[in-house]
C-alpha positions as CSV (number, residue, x, y, z in Angstrom):
1,M,2.8,-5.0,7.4
2,S,3.0,-7.0,4.7
3,Q,4.1,-5.7,0.7
4,P,1.3,-6.3,-1.6
5,S,2.0,-9.7,-3.9
6,P,3.2,-8.8,-7.4
7,P,2.4,-10.6,-10.6
8,S,3.4,-13.9,-10.6
9,H,5.9,-13.5,-13.6
10,T,7.0,-9.9,-11.6
11,R,9.2,-10.4,-8.5
12,P,10.4,-7.9,-5.8
13,T,13.7,-7.3,-6.1
14,P,16.4,-5.6,-3.9
15,Q,16.9,-2.3,-4.6
16,P,19.7,-2.2,-7.8
17,H,23.1,-1.7,-7.4
18,G,23.5,2.5,-7.3
19,A,19.9,3.0,-7.2
20,A,18.0,5.2,-4.6
21,S,15.8,3.5,-1.9
22,P,12.3,3.6,-2.4
23,E,12.1,5.6,1.0
24,T,14.2,8.4,-0.8
25,I,12.1,8.1,-3.7
26,G,8.9,8.6,-1.6
27,E,10.2,11.6,-0.4
28,I,11.4,12.7,-3.5
29,I,8.0,12.6,-5.5
30,A,5.8,13.7,-2.7
31,P,5.3,17.5,-3.8
32,A,4.7,16.5,-7.4
33,L,2.0,13.8,-6.4
34,A,0.6,16.6,-4.3
35,Q,0.4,18.9,-7.1
36,C,-1.4,16.2,-8.8
37,D,-3.7,15.5,-6.2
38,V,-3.1,11.8,-5.4
39,T,-1.3,10.1,-2.4
40,L,1.6,7.9,-2.5
41,H,0.6,4.1,-1.7
42,G,4.0,2.6,-2.3
43,V,7.4,2.6,-3.9
44,R,9.5,-0.8,-5.0
45,W,11.9,-2.2,-7.1
46,L,10.6,-5.0,-9.4
47,H,12.6,-7.2,-11.9
48,E,10.8,-8.6,-14.7
49,H,12.2,-10.4,-17.9
50,R,15.8,-8.6,-17.4
51,R,14.3,-5.5,-16.9
52,T,14.3,-3.4,-13.7
53,I,11.0,-1.7,-12.7
54,L,10.6,1.2,-10.6
55,Q,6.7,0.6,-9.5
56,I,4.8,3.8,-7.9
57,M,1.3,2.9,-6.7
58,I,-1.1,5.6,-6.1
59,D,-4.5,6.4,-4.9
60,T,-7.0,9.1,-4.5
61,E,-10.3,8.8,-2.5
62,A,-12.6,8.5,-5.6
63,G,-9.8,5.3,-6.7
64,V,-7.5,5.9,-9.5
65,G,-7.8,5.2,-13.4
66,L,-5.4,5.3,-16.6
67,D,-5.8,9.1,-16.4
68,E,-4.3,9.5,-13.4
69,C,-1.6,7.1,-13.8
70,E,-0.7,8.5,-17.3
71,K,-0.8,12.1,-15.8
72,V,1.4,11.2,-13.0
73,S,3.6,9.1,-15.1
74,N,4.4,12.1,-17.2
75,V,5.2,14.3,-14.0
76,L,7.5,11.7,-12.2
77,T,9.4,10.9,-15.2
78,D,10.6,14.5,-15.4
79,V,11.1,14.3,-11.7
80,L,13.1,11.5,-11.4
81,D,14.9,11.9,-14.3
82,V,16.5,15.6,-12.6
83,Y,17.4,13.3,-9.6
84,E,18.8,10.6,-11.1
85,I,17.7,8.2,-8.8
86,S,19.2,5.0,-10.8
87,Q,22.7,4.6,-12.5
88,K,21.3,1.7,-14.7
89,P,18.0,1.9,-17.0
90,Y,14.6,1.2,-15.8
91,D,11.3,1.4,-16.6
92,L,8.7,3.5,-14.5
93,Q,5.4,2.0,-13.6
94,V,2.2,3.9,-12.2
95,S,-0.4,2.3,-10.8
96,S,-3.0,1.6,-8.7
97,P,-2.8,-0.6,-5.3
98,G,-5.8,-2.9,-6.7
99,A,-8.8,-3.4,-5.1
100,E,-7.7,-5.5,-2.2
101,R,-4.3,-3.9,-0.9
102,P,-2.5,-4.0,2.2
103,L,-2.9,-1.5,5.1
104,R,0.9,-0.1,5.9
105,T,0.4,3.5,7.5
106,P,-2.0,5.2,10.1
107,E,-3.5,7.3,7.1
108,A,-4.2,3.9,5.1
109,W,-6.2,2.6,8.3
110,Q,-8.1,5.7,9.0
111,G,-9.0,5.6,5.4
112,A,-10.6,2.1,5.5
113,V,-12.8,3.0,8.4
114,G,-16.5,1.6,7.1
115,R,-14.5,-1.0,4.5
116,K,-14.6,-4.6,5.1
117,V,-10.8,-5.7,6.0
118,R,-8.9,-8.9,6.8
119,I,-6.6,-8.1,10.1
120,V,-3.9,-10.7,11.4
121,Y,-3.0,-10.0,14.9
122,S,-1.7,-11.9,18.0
123,E,-2.0,-11.1,21.2
124,E,1.3,-11.7,23.8
125,G,2.2,-15.4,23.9
126,S,-0.9,-16.5,21.0
127,A,-0.6,-17.6,17.6
128,P,-1.6,-15.3,14.9
129,V,-5.3,-14.8,14.9
130,T,-6.9,-13.6,11.5
131,V,-10.5,-11.8,11.4
132,E,-12.4,-10.2,8.9
133,G,-15.1,-8.0,9.0
134,H,-15.9,-3.8,8.6
135,L,-13.6,-1.6,10.4
136,L,-15.3,0.2,12.8
137,A,-12.5,2.8,14.0
138,Y,-8.6,3.0,14.0
139,S,-6.1,4.7,16.5
140,S,-2.9,4.3,17.6
141,E,-4.1,2.7,21.0
142,L,-7.3,0.6,19.6
143,T,-8.2,-1.1,16.3
144,T,-11.9,-2.0,16.3
145,V,-13.4,-4.4,13.5
146,E,-16.9,-5.5,13.6
147,I,-17.0,-9.6,12.7
148,R,-19.8,-12.0,12.8
149,K,-20.1,-14.6,15.7
150,K,-22.9,-17.4,15.6
151,Q,-24.7,-14.9,12.9
152,Q,-24.5,-12.0,15.0
153,R,-21.9,-8.6,14.6
154,K,-20.3,-8.2,17.3
155,P,-17.3,-5.3,17.8
156,L,-13.6,-6.8,18.4
157,V,-11.8,-4.3,20.3
158,I,-7.5,-5.3,19.0
159,P,-4.9,-3.2,20.9
160,T,-3.2,-1.9,17.8
161,T,0.5,-2.7,18.7
162,S,-1.0,-6.5,18.3
163,V,-2.3,-5.6,14.7
164,Q,0.6,-7.6,12.8
165,S,-1.2,-7.3,9.0
166,G,-4.2,-5.5,7.6
167,K,-5.5,-5.7,3.8
168,I,-8.9,-4.0,2.4
169,L,-11.1,-6.9,1.0
170,V,-13.8,-6.4,-1.9
171,D,-17.1,-6.3,-0.4
172,I,-19.7,-7.8,-2.5
């Protein structure tokens, strides 16, 4: 699955030398996030104007506001200081994944059922196809999305192994 695009002034960077991987950081912070009643959406290192940033994206079923971000930031600062995840200074940034967010995990796909999504998939030997519609169902075997075709709504069933990426869209 694809990573969310950072703002144009920020670029993803390989993890800094002497720093823990995003996967390791995710494992370290998981218990603290559970106590804060939020789920981890992503961890990545960024570089912005000669600063190193550790970006942690969190989510809840009700969405994430500034209060949740501040609370989680305060908790994670203490946790990350104990584990010394980087030999160099960095800024911690806790944020929501945004309204239009990529779907990376089975749990994220399950949580998106009923929402408008964009799915890129390809059948064996074919070019990738992009469809938009409401996600009707998701399992490890099949992904079903309701698409519009000639003013009619029809379910499209895609083998989940054919899905290359997915993203929640704002449904206006």
